[in-house]
DOGU-823471 format. One record per residue (C-alpha): x negated, y, z. Coordinates in steps of 0.02 Angstrom, whole numbers. Each point is the difference from the previous one (the first is absolute). Last residue first. Example, Ala and Ser with C-alpha at 12.3 -4.5 7.8 and 13.67 -1.06 7.14 Angstrom:
<rs>
[[-684 -53 357]]
[[69 -172 33]]
</rs>
This chain:
<rs>
[[591 2248 1374]]
[[-92 -71 -126]]
[[8 92 -170]]
[[46 -77 -145]]
[[-143 -26 -118]]
[[23 110 -140]]
[[-6 -116 -178]]
[[-166 1 -167]]
[[-76 -151 149]]
[[158 -89 3]]
[[107 3 134]]
[[9 -186 126]]
[[151 -101 -55]]
[[93 -42 113]]
[[31 -240 6]]
[[-78 -8 164]]
[[-44 -142 115]]
[[32 11 192]]
[[-120 -42 122]]
[[-38 -94 144]]
[[-136 -119 -85]]
[[55 -158 37]]
[[192 -24 -31]]
[[23 181 -98]]
[[-174 24 -89]]
[[5 -214 -26]]
[[167 -2 -65]]
[[-32 135 -117]]
[[-174 -75 -77]]
[[101 -147 -19]]
[[147 59 -89]]
[[-129 124 -93]]
[[-91 -156 -51]]
[[159 -58 -124]]
[[28 -192 29]]
[[196 36 56]]
[[39 67 -149]]
[[-38 -140 -119]]
[[169 -87 -1]]
[[55 88 -176]]
[[-172 -26 -73]]
[[36 -205 13]]
[[173 8 -28]]
[[-64 96 -152]]
[[-111 -169 -37]]
[[147 -104 31]]
[[122 47 -82]]
[[-137 20 -147]]
[[-38 -165 19]]
[[194 -65 -12]]
[[13 94 -177]]
[[-177 -86 -61]]
[[74 -176 33]]
[[-146 -95 -56]]
[[-114 78 154]]
[[138 -55 104]]
[[-48 -186 -35]]
[[-176 50 23]]
[[12 41 160]]
[[95 -127 62]]
[[-158 -114 -94]]
[[-109 96 111]]
[[113 -21 152]]
[[-19 -186 -50]]
[[-176 -21 20]]
[[-33 118 136]]
[[106 -125 103]]
[[-115 -138 -66]]
[[-163 62 48]]
[[35 49 189]]
[[-90 -106 116]]
[[-122 -20 -157]]
[[-56 168 37]]
[[5 -2 176]]
[[-96 141 47]]
[[-138 -70 114]]
[[-37 -114 -120]]
[[-161 -119 68]]
[[45 -181 -65]]
[[58 10 -161]]
[[12 170 -51]]
[[-186 60 49]]
[[-49 -141 -75]]
[[41 15 -151]]
[[-52 152 18]]
[[-156 -18 12]]
[[-22 -133 -129]]
[[39 157 -105]]
[[-169 -24 -128]]
[[-20 -167 42]]
[[15 -74 -177]]
[[-99 152 -68]]
[[-5 20 -175]]
[[160 -77 -32]]
[[77 139 128]]
[[172 16 -38]]
[[46 -210 -9]]
[[-144 10 137]]
[[64 -147 88]]
[[45 95 160]]
[[113 109 -99]]
[[82 -120 -112]]
[[27 -135 158]]
[[84 148 107]]
[[112 48 -159]]
[[68 -202 -25]]
[[14 -9 167]]
[[126 135 -22]]
[[86 -55 -128]]
[[14 -178 75]]
[[98 52 162]]
[[-26 -106 167]]
[[-158 -42 6]]
[[-72 169 2]]
[[155 41 126]]
[[-88 -108 127]]
[[-156 3 -35]]
[[-29 193 45]]
[[53 -41 183]]
[[57 104 133]]
[[24 -21 169]]
[[154 -34 86]]
[[-40 200 113]]
[[-75 77 -171]]
[[155 -50 -69]]
[[124 79 115]]
[[-82 160 -17]]
[[5 0 -165]]
[[192 -38 12]]
[[-3 133 116]]
[[-50 115 -114]]
[[121 -58 -123]]
[[-72 -121 -139]]
[[7 31 -185]]
[[121 118 -121]]
[[72 150 -27]]
[[54 50 -176]]
[[50 192 30]]
[[194 71 -73]]
[[131 -148 93]]
[[-101 4 148]]
[[72 194 40]]
[[-119 163 -39]]
[[28 80 167]]
[[-38 -163 90]]
[[-109 -95 -130]]
[[-129 164 -22]]
[[7 -36 217]]
[[-67 -146 -11]]
[[-118 -2 -131]]
[[-59 142 112]]
[[-127 -107 67]]
[[41 -192 -20]]
[[159 -94 -69]]
[[-87 -40 -144]]
[[-23 72 -185]]
[[64 15 -163]]
[[42 154 -14]]
[[92 100 -148]]
[[-58 161 -77]]
[[73 165 -33]]
[[-138 137 52]]
[[76 -20 173]]
[[-24 -160 40]]
[[-166 -1 -76]]
[[-61 150 133]]
[[47 -109 132]]
[[-42 -163 -22]]
[[-169 92 -13]]
[[31 66 169]]
[[-52 -169 107]]
[[82 -29 180]]
[[-126 -92 117]]
[[-10 -143 -141]]
[[-42 -154 104]]
[[168 -59 105]]
[[88 -77 -175]]
[[-152 -46 -109]]
[[-34 107 -153]]
[[105 15 -144]]
[[31 191 -56]]
[[-30 -27 -194]]
[[121 144 -95]]
[[95 -72 -130]]
[[26 132 -177]]
[[-168 111 33]]
[[1 159 -116]]
[[29 140 138]]
[[-158 -94 99]]
[[-109 -38 -125]]
[[-73 202 -30]]
[[31 67 168]]
[[-89 -149 60]]
[[-145 36 -112]]
[[-14 150 70]]
[[28 -70 180]]
[[-158 -109 -20]]
[[-16 -185 -78]]
[[-186 -11 -61]]
[[30 -158 -143]]
[[187 -32 -22]]
[[-8 -223 -33]]
[[110 1 -146]]
[[94 -182 -41]]
[[114 -14 -155]]
[[140 -111 -10]]
[[138 -47 -172]]
[[-123 118 -86]]
[[-99 -146 -80]]
[[-14 -160 96]]
[[3 -131 -117]]
[[-160 101 -66]]
[[-104 1 174]]
[[-112 169 11]]
[[101 71 114]]
[[46 -156 115]]
[[-174 -55 26]]
[[-81 186 38]]
[[164 32 126]]
[[-70 -150 119]]
[[-162 37 -26]]
[[57 179 43]]
[[102 -47 157]]
[[-124 -123 67]]
[[-146 123 -3]]
[[134 116 84]]
[[23 -119 122]]
[[-208 -44 19]]
[[2 179 64]]
[[117 -11 154]]
[[-58 -186 66]]
[[-197 102 11]]
[[61 143 84]]
[[-151 108 12]]
[[40 132 -119]]
[[161 6 47]]
[[106 -33 -131]]
[[93 145 -127]]
[[172 -9 -93]]
[[61 -47 -123]]
[[141 -167 -101]]
[[82 31 -152]]
[[110 -110 -69]]
[[91 16 -188]]
[[141 -107 4]]
[[102 -71 -152]]
[[172 -96 61]]
[[-10 -166 -62]]
[[94 -132 -132]]
[[-73 -137 -1]]
[[-94 -38 -168]]
[[-179 -5 114]]
[[53 -143 90]]
[[-165 -46 88]]
[[-104 122 -4]]
[[153 118 22]]
[[31 -107 169]]
[[-205 -3 23]]
[[-12 195 -18]]
[[136 57 101]]
[[-42 -105 148]]
[[-171 54 -11]]
[[79 189 34]]
[[91 -56 122]]
[[-175 -90 109]]
[[-87 167 -41]]
[[149 99 83]]
[[-38 -89 160]]
[[-157 19 -10]]
[[49 208 -14]]
[[39 -46 173]]
[[13 146 67]]
[[-64 -102 212]]
[[-155 -30 -140]]
[[-52 154 7]]
[[14 97 -212]]
[[11 184 48]]
[[174 39 -88]]
[[78 -20 -176]]
[[98 -140 -22]]
[[100 35 -163]]
[[136 -119 -135]]
[[52 111 -159]]
[[130 -90 -83]]
[[-57 -3 -175]]
[[86 130 -136]]
[[-151 94 -8]]
[[-93 -157 -40]]
[[-194 2 22]]
[[-142 13 -94]]
[[-142 10 74]]
[[-194 97 -6]]
[[16 14 153]]
[[-29 201 28]]
[[77 49 -157]]
[[123 -154 -31]]
[[35 13 191]]
[[68 186 1]]
[[60 -17 -176]]
[[127 -127 107]]
[[2 137 142]]
[[61 123 -97]]
[[135 -115 -79]]
[[58 -42 166]]
[[37 175 47]]
[[96 4 -147]]
[[101 -150 41]]
[[50 60 181]]
[[38 155 -77]]
[[129 -86 -129]]
[[73 -109 132]]
[[31 156 108]]
[[84 100 -95]]
[[110 -199 -72]]
[[61 -44 162]]
[[44 205 22]]
[[119 -9 -172]]
[[49 -210 67]]
[[60 67 155]]
[[-11 -149 107]]
[[-125 79 108]]
[[77 171 6]]
[[117 -1 171]]
[[-171 -49 86]]
[[-75 157 -61]]
[[48 120 114]]
[[-106 -93 143]]
[[-172 84 -99]]
[[72 157 153]]
[[-82 -125 134]]
[[-178 88 -93]]
[[48 191 82]]
[[-191 98 -65]]
[[18 -73 -175]]
[[173 -72 18]]
[[83 181 -24]]
[[-41 -2 -181]]
[[142 -21 -92]]
[[117 -147 8]]
[[21 -58 -166]]
[[-113 109 -109]]
[[-137 -17 141]]
[[13 -204 -9]]
[[-49 10 -190]]
[[-123 153 45]]
[[-75 -120 150]]
[[-10 -148 -130]]
[[-88 88 -110]]
[[-122 91 118]]
[[-88 -152 54]]
[[-137 16 73]]
[[34 162 86]]
[[173 18 40]]
[[-9 -187 44]]
[[-136 -70 134]]
[[-86 153 8]]
[[154 118 35]]
[[84 -125 57]]
[[-114 -5 158]]
[[-40 -189 69]]
[[101 -82 176]]
[[-53 -102 135]]
[[121 -56 120]]
[[-21 92 175]]
[[21 -144 134]]
[[4 64 193]]
[[-117 -76 157]]
[[-32 107 127]]
[[177 -41 88]]
[[-18 -146 39]]
[[-161 1 111]]
[[-39 -155 102]]
[[77 -105 -92]]
[[-43 66 -149]]
[[-201 -4 63]]
[[35 -196 10]]
[[59 17 -159]]
[[-120 64 -87]]
[[-72 -134 -143]]
[[177 -108 23]]
[[177 65 20]]
[[-31 170 -4]]
[[-127 17 -124]]
[[106 -127 -93]]
[[158 138 11]]
[[-87 145 -75]]
[[-46 -128 -155]]
[[171 -48 -45]]
[[60 180 43]]
[[-153 93 -123]]
[[-142 91 36]]
[[-35 -48 182]]
[[16 157 147]]
[[-92 -15 180]]
[[52 198 74]]
[[-62 96 157]]
[[-175 -81 -18]]
[[-139 -26 85]]
[[46 -155 49]]
[[31 -49 -162]]
[[-159 61 -74]]
[[-116 -80 112]]
[[107 -187 -27]]
[[-36 45 -203]]
[[-174 33 11]]
[[-67 -177 105]]
[[-159 27 92]]
[[-107 -125 -31]]
[[-135 -124 132]]
[[-72 -135 -139]]
[[106 -151 74]]
[[149 18 90]]
[[13 134 118]]
[[114 109 -96]]
[[-15 182 53]]
[[172 96 -50]]
[[103 -115 128]]
[[158 -81 -6]]
[[-51 -191 -36]]
[[-86 2 168]]
[[100 127 106]]
[[169 -142 -55]]
[[-101 -144 46]]
[[-30 90 183]]
[[203 14 3]]
[[-2 14 201]]
[[94 179 -11]]
[[89 23 -166]]
[[34 199 -9]]
[[-125 37 147]]
[[-147 -98 -79]]
[[39 74 -177]]
[[-25 176 70]]
[[-172 -41 101]]
[[-72 -94 -189]]
[[53 193 -74]]
[[-118 62 115]]
[[-146 -106 -30]]
[[45 -3 -189]]
[[-20 201 5]]
[[-140 -6 94]]
[[-86 -128 -111]]
[[50 115 -142]]
[[-89 141 106]]
[[-162 -91 20]]
[[4 -57 -210]]
[[28 178 -28]]
[[-148 51 94]]
[[-114 -126 -74]]
[[38 58 -203]]
[[-139 -91 -88]]
[[-68 -104 91]]
[[138 -48 142]]
[[131 -25 -132]]
[[-137 -109 -98]]
[[-23 -126 134]]
[[192 20 57]]
[[19 -89 -184]]
[[164 81 -100]]
[[152 -82 -14]]
[[90 57 -163]]
[[164 -105 -51]]
[[-18 -61 -190]]
[[-50 -155 48]]
[[157 -51 103]]
[[117 52 -128]]
[[138 97 62]]
[[-20 141 -91]]
[[22 208 -27]]
[[49 60 175]]
[[31 174 28]]
[[-66 104 182]]
[[50 138 82]]
[[-95 128 103]]
[[80 152 64]]
[[76 -43 144]]
[[-125 -138 42]]
[[-139 127 -24]]
[[88 154 122]]
[[54 -138 142]]
[[-199 -98 8]]
[[-61 174 26]]
[[110 42 147]]
[[-31 -153 61]]
[[-204 2 -27]]
[[2 172 88]]
[[-46 154 -130]]
[[-168 56 -7]]
[[6 72 -195]]
[[-164 -46 -57]]
[[-3 -186 84]]
[[175 -41 40]]
[[83 90 -129]]
[[-121 -48 -123]]
[[-57 -164 33]]
[[192 -48 19]]
[[32 77 -172]]
[[-151 -130 -73]]
[[68 -152 117]]
[[152 -1 -98]]
[[-63 83 -184]]
[[-84 -166 11]]
[[129 -67 -72]]
[[-9 66 -169]]
[[-32 -172 -95]]
[[154 -70 109]]
[[105 33 -126]]
[[60 160 -78]]
[[-5 103 181]]
[[129 147 -8]]
[[-60 125 117]]
[[130 138 49]]
[[-47 171 81]]
[[100 157 74]]
[[116 -93 126]]
[[-129 -155 46]]
[[-132 171 19]]
[[130 100 126]]
[[-117 -44 169]]
[[-150 67 -109]]
[[-42 168 86]]
[[-77 130 -81]]
[[62 47 -152]]
[[-34 133 -110]]
[[-184 -47 -45]]
[[-97 123 -94]]
[[-14 -31 -187]]
[[178 133 -28]]
[[64 8 -186]]
[[158 -74 48]]
[[23 -49 185]]
[[-37 -170 47]]
[[-148 -8 51]]
[[22 -138 147]]
[[81 -105 -112]]
[[-97 15 -140]]
[[-160 -30 95]]
[[56 -162 77]]
[[57 -72 -160]]
[[-187 42 -90]]
[[-68 -71 159]]
[[114 -164 -23]]
[[-44 -8 -186]]
[[-180 -10 9]]
[[5 -152 131]]
[[118 -86 -94]]
[[-77 -13 -160]]
[[-168 -15 69]]
[[61 -118 113]]
[[55 -124 -145]]
[[-147 39 -107]]
[[-99 -61 147]]
[[93 -149 1]]
[[-1 -32 -174]]
[[-201 16 5]]
[[-30 -133 135]]
[[102 -120 -92]]
[[145 -124 90]]
[[85 -30 -178]]
[[171 -20 36]]
[[130 -51 -135]]
[[162 44 -75]]
[[-88 91 -144]]
[[-214 10 11]]
[[-77 143 -110]]
[[-81 87 117]]
[[1 192 -57]]
[[-158 64 -58]]
[[-122 165 41]]
[[89 77 141]]
[[-116 -105 127]]
[[-165 1 -93]]
[[-26 189 17]]
[[-79 -48 192]]
[[-136 -99 -109]]
[[7 105 -125]]
[[-101 126 116]]
[[-134 -117 -11]]
[[-103 78 -158]]
[[-10 173 86]]
[[-93 -84 129]]
[[-99 -98 -106]]
[[-68 132 -87]]
[[-44 83 168]]
[[-96 -160 63]]
[[-161 118 34]]
[[3 -68 169]]
[[2 178 65]]
[[148 57 -118]]
[[67 -161 74]]
[[-12 52 164]]
[[110 145 -30]]
[[150 -111 -24]]
[[102 93 -131]]
[[175 113 22]]
[[127 -6 -153]]
[[91 -139 53]]
[[43 -161 -101]]
[[185 40 -96]]
[[131 -113 -17]]
[[141 32 -75]]
[[177 32 65]]
[[154 21 -103]]
[[155 113 48]]
[[158 -27 -75]]
[[82 185 22]]
[[192 24 -60]]
[[89 104 -135]]
[[144 63 40]]
[[98 99 -152]]
[[136 -116 -8]]
[[4 -54 -169]]
[[-43 -184 67]]
[[-129 -3 113]]
[[-161 71 -38]]
[[-175 -93 103]]
[[-129 105 -4]]
[[-177 -83 0]]
[[-124 64 165]]
[[-183 -54 -2]]
[[-73 -10 177]]
[[-194 6 40]]
[[-56 -145 142]]
[[-140 21 77]]
[[-93 -143 84]]
[[-103 -4 177]]
[[-93 -133 75]]
[[43 -7 178]]
[[-119 32 156]]
[[156 37 114]]
[[179 -31 32]]
[[32 69 150]]
[[113 -69 145]]
[[67 101 135]]
[[-54 188 44]]
[[-98 -69 168]]
[[-90 -99 -161]]
[[3 -182 -48]]
[[-98 -15 -148]]
[[69 -119 -153]]
[[-141 -52 -134]]
[[-51 45 -196]]
[[102 -67 -144]]
[[85 95 -118]]
[[69 192 16]]
[[133 99 -132]]
[[-34 172 -35]]
[[110 115 -105]]
[[9 100 -140]]
[[130 136 -52]]
[[-81 118 -40]]
[[-67 -128 -139]]
[[173 3 -80]]
[[1 -80 -166]]
[[133 11 -107]]
[[67 -136 -100]]
[[124 -10 -173]]
[[-128 10 -119]]
[[-110 -140 54]]
[[-170 -33 -77]]
[[-45 -62 -132]]
[[-99 -156 74]]
[[151 4 154]]
[[74 -141 -86]]
[[-156 -119 30]]
[[72 -151 11]]
[[-129 -147 17]]
[[9 -118 -105]]
[[80 -197 60]]
[[-15 -156 -144]]
[[155 -83 29]]
[[-3 -174 -111]]
[[110 -68 -147]]
[[-185 13 -116]]
[[9 182 69]]
[[115 81 61]]
[[-36 168 70]]
[[80 84 165]]
[[-28 163 41]]
[[-73 28 186]]
[[137 67 133]]
[[-82 187 49]]
[[-186 51 -20]]
[[-18 190 72]]
[[105 -61 146]]
[[88 162 42]]
[[58 -78 194]]
[[169 16 66]]
[[115 137 64]]
[[181 53 -70]]
[[87 152 68]]
[[190 19 36]]
[[92 154 64]]
[[159 -78 -83]]
[[101 89 -146]]
[[79 -176 -52]]
[[-82 14 -159]]
[[-166 38 62]]
[[6 -158 113]]
[[83 -103 -137]]
[[-156 10 -130]]
[[-128 -34 158]]
[[112 -166 29]]
[[-9 -34 -157]]
[[-206 25 2]]
[[26 -98 170]]
[[72 -140 -64]]
[[-127 -5 -158]]
[[-117 -37 143]]
[[81 -146 73]]
[[45 -110 -143]]
[[-152 -2 -91]]
[[-190 56 40]]
[[-21 188 12]]
[[-88 129 -71]]
[[35 -26 -176]]
[[-9 180 -30]]
[[53 -28 -186]]
[[-106 78 -122]]
[[90 147 -126]]
[[-58 -28 -164]]
[[158 -65 -53]]
[[99 140 44]]
[[-75 100 -132]]
[[38 -150 -143]]
[[188 27 57]]
[[-1 190 -8]]
[[-53 -14 -183]]
[[-74 173 -51]]
[[36 127 -136]]
[[14 157 99]]
[[184 -13 -19]]
[[6 -179 51]]
[[-98 18 168]]
[[129 151 49]]
[[140 -100 -33]]
[[-33 -141 111]]
[[-75 123 124]]
[[181 93 4]]
[[72 -161 -8]]
[[-91 -48 145]]
[[34 158 129]]
[[109 -57 132]]
[[-115 6 115]]
[[14 -184 32]]
[[-9 -57 -154]]
[[-142 105 -36]]
[[-73 -61 149]]
[[19 -215 -27]]
[[-75 23 -175]]
[[-167 94 54]]
[[-1 -118 150]]
[[-45 -181 -59]]
[[-43 -151 110]]
[[34 46 181]]
[[-63 -178 95]]
[[2 114 165]]
[[-116 -126 124]]
[[-85 -19 187]]
[[172 99 46]]
[[49 117 131]]
[[165 92 -43]]
[[-24 155 133]]
[[195 81 37]]
[[32 163 35]]
[[143 93 116]]
[[21 188 -47]]
[[-87 134 7]]
[[107 127 -94]]
[[-125 100 -34]]
[[-164 -107 -17]]
[[139 -115 -126]]
[[48 126 -99]]
[[-179 64 -40]]
[[-50 -184 -39]]
[[145 -10 -114]]
[[-44 182 -91]]
[[-195 -51 -18]]
[[55 -167 -95]]
[[129 106 -88]]
[[-141 120 -84]]
[[-93 -168 -20]]
[[123 -87 -88]]
[[39 84 -148]]
[[-213 52 -26]]
[[-2 -200 17]]
[[73 -24 -146]]
[[-114 131 -104]]
[[-146 -72 74]]
[[84 -171 -57]]
[[26 52 -181]]
[[-173 64 -25]]
[[-81 -157 80]]
[[98 -112 -127]]
[[-51 114 -140]]
[[-188 -18 47]]
[[30 -196 11]]
[[72 9 -200]]
[[-149 118 -38]]
[[-36 157 -36]]
[[-132 51 -109]]
[[126 103 -102]]
[[103 58 126]]
[[-154 94 81]]
[[-53 -49 151]]
[[-27 77 196]]
[[97 -145 97]]
[[65 147 107]]
[[-24 155 -112]]
[[63 -47 -179]]
[[89 -181 23]]
[[101 82 176]]
[[0 150 -95]]
[[109 -98 -158]]
[[117 -120 140]]
[[47 143 75]]
[[67 98 -178]]
[[54 -168 -42]]
[[109 -12 164]]
[[71 186 21]]
[[60 -3 -186]]
[[86 -191 24]]
[[63 94 165]]
[[39 165 -98]]
[[120 -121 -124]]
[[105 -117 123]]
[[-32 -170 -14]]
[[165 -108 -1]]
[[13 -127 136]]
[[-111 -157 43]]
[[161 -73 40]]
[[31 -4 -185]]
[[50 101 -146]]
[[-91 -101 -114]]
[[-69 88 -183]]
[[-170 15 41]]
[[-5 -194 41]]
[[84 -38 -183]]
[[-146 110 -61]]
[[-128 -93 68]]
[[70 -149 -61]]
[[56 -146 116]]
[[-68 -177 -33]]
[[-179 84 10]]
[[-119 -57 -148]]
</rs>
C-alpha cells in the first residue's frame, strides 16, 4: 500500500505542473499508436513491459524534434563545442528524468491514469543504465544534465558496454556477482548511427617514410556509435551522449576460405567485439589488463576522429569539409578528460595532427595543450594508471613513440626551469624506470593539458602540495579547483517531489535551475509550520522505505527510529568497518543495559565491492553477520536494526536518500577526493556525520559547524600520525568498549560456525590499517552520541535539516559546470530557451 493515495497524488498541484487537456490527449493517442504500430501489440495481450516501451517511445517523440532542432542550432551558430570524455556514464533510468526535464510529467501521469495504468509500475520496468562504478560515472551523468540545462554545445563520449556494473546478490551474507544484461529487452532511448562508423587500429608497427612516420599492418576494429538524447531542464535543448560499440570488420582474410576454416573466421569476429562487452568493475583501483587498455584507446580514437570530422564540416547539412586549417581548433573544441582513463587522447590527437594532417610538432603540441584539460579524481596510489611500456609497445607502438617524444621535450623544459636538479628529472618523468618500465598516465595528462583540476578544495590543495607538487611548482597557473556537484533535477525534483513541492510553495520554482536560491529557506529554519511540513515529508518517505524493507528483506523496522545510512562503494578508505564498530558498540550497550533509554536506530549500509577485493567482501560479510545477530535478538527488539541493502544503484539511491536522517561520510581525512552522495543527502534534509574530508569541508563551511557532526583527525593530523607511526594496540588497550568489539570480531562471536571467519579483518584492523579506524573510533562514538541528543529534540533536529537544505546551493552541478565553462573551456553558459518544435525559429542575421 502506498502512503499517499493515487487520488491525493493527482489532486496535488505541484512542481510537476497541471496536466493540459490537449497534452494528455496527445500522449494517449501517441501511446496507443506506439503500442499498436511500433511494438505490434494488441492492448488485450500487452504486458507491463510493452506499456513501458510504448510510453518511452511516446516520450522520445517529444525529445526527437527538440534534439534535431538543437543540433541544427549548433551547426548554424557554430559555437565552441565541449567534449566530455569518460569511460563511465552511470545514468540510471531515463524515463522520469526525461518527462521532468521536458515538462510533460503531469501529462504522462494523467494519460496513464486515464488508460487504467499505474505509471510507477511502468517506471519499474526500466533497467538502470549502469555504465559506471560509482562517483566518477555518476558525476559524468550529472554533468551531462547540467551542460544541457546551461545551453552548452556539449557531447558526452564513452563506451556502450553490453554488460554494465554487475548486479549484486547477497547470499549467506556474501556478495555474488551476476552479469548486468541491461540491453536484453532493448534500449528505447538510443539511436544506432551506422553511417558514422569509424575504424580503430591496434598492433602493427611503425615505418619511417619520406612523408613521415606511418603506422602499418594494424588490426582494425570498427566503432559503431549509438546516440542518446540528453535534455536540459525546460529549455528545449537536447544534447547528445555518443557511446561506441565495437564491431568486427566486414572483410575476411581469403586464406581462411582456402584453408576451409570459414566457420572459425566468423567465430573469431567475436574477439574484436569483446572490447565493448563489459565494464571493468573496479573503483579507485588500477588493473593493468590489455583489454582495459584497448577499451581506453578504442573510445579515444573513435571520439577524436568524430571531433575532427565535426570541426571540419561545421556547416549544417554538409558532409564535405568546410574548414581546411586547424589553427582555430582550440577556439572551437574543448576536450575534458574525466580522470586519466581517456588520457591517450593526448598522444592520439598528436598522431592525427602530425602524421595525418602534416602539422609540425610544435604547432600540433600548441593545439593539443590548448584543447585538452584533465580532471583528477583520486590521490590513492593504487588507483593511479601506470601502463607497462611493453604493453603499449605491442598494442599502440606509434603512441609509445609519441609519448617518449612528449616526455623528452617535457624533461628539456624541466631542465631549463630547474637547472642541475637531476632528481627532479627522475621524479617528473612520465616514464617510470624502477622495476618494469611504465608510463604514468597522470603525468602525461598534466603535461598535455592547459588545466588540471581536483574535485573539492581540500583535494585540489593535496594535489598541489603533495601528489603533483613538482608539476605545480613548474606551472602553478594550470592547477584549479572545481568542487563537484549534483543535478537538483534528479536528486530532489525527481526523487523527492513532495519536498520539492514544500520548497516551491515557499520560494517558487526558480531554484530548480538556480539552486543557490534555496538560501531563501534559511529564515524559515525556526518556523514551526515549515518545520512540520518538512518533517511530514521525511516521515512519509521513511514509511515508504520501511514498507520496502519489509517487502524485500522481511525485516520490520520502526519508522520513527533514526534512519542512519551509509551507501557507497565498499572500500577500506570509506571505512564501512568503522561504522560496523559503532553498530557492535550500540549492540553491546543495549545488551549490558536493556532498560536504558536509547534513541532507536535503523542502520542501512549498501554498496558493491570489486569482485577481486577480498577485504571489501569480508567487510560485507561482517556487516551481514552482525545484522543477523542483532535483528534476531529479542532483547534488542526495534531499538536497533541493521540492514545490508542489496544491489545499491542509482534507482535504489533515489528511493533511500529521501528517507535518510543521518548520512555517514566517514572516510579518513585526505582520502575521499570529494564525494557526491554527501551532497544528495544534504539536499534531501539528512544531517551528516563526517570527517573533514572531500566536500564535507565545504558543506560545513556553507551550513556552519553547528549543523553538521564533524569528528576525527584532520588531514594534517593524519599525516602527523603516519610520520609518528600508528599502533592500533595503543587505542585497543586504552578503551574497554573498543577492546570488547575487536575481541568479538576476532573470536567468532558473530560467526559461531566459523570462529576464524573474520580473522583477516582483525589482522587488518590491528596490524595493517592504512586508514586508522581505531584512531578515530573514540571521537566517532562521541559524535554519534551528539547525534542522539539532537534527534531527541525534533525542533532542534528539523532546524538543522532546514539549514542543510538551504545551504545546498553551492553543490549543484550547474554551478560546477558554469565554472568549468568559464574558467577551463572558454564558453559562456546560457539560460535562454530555444524555441519549442512548434514555434518558429528566429531568423539568423
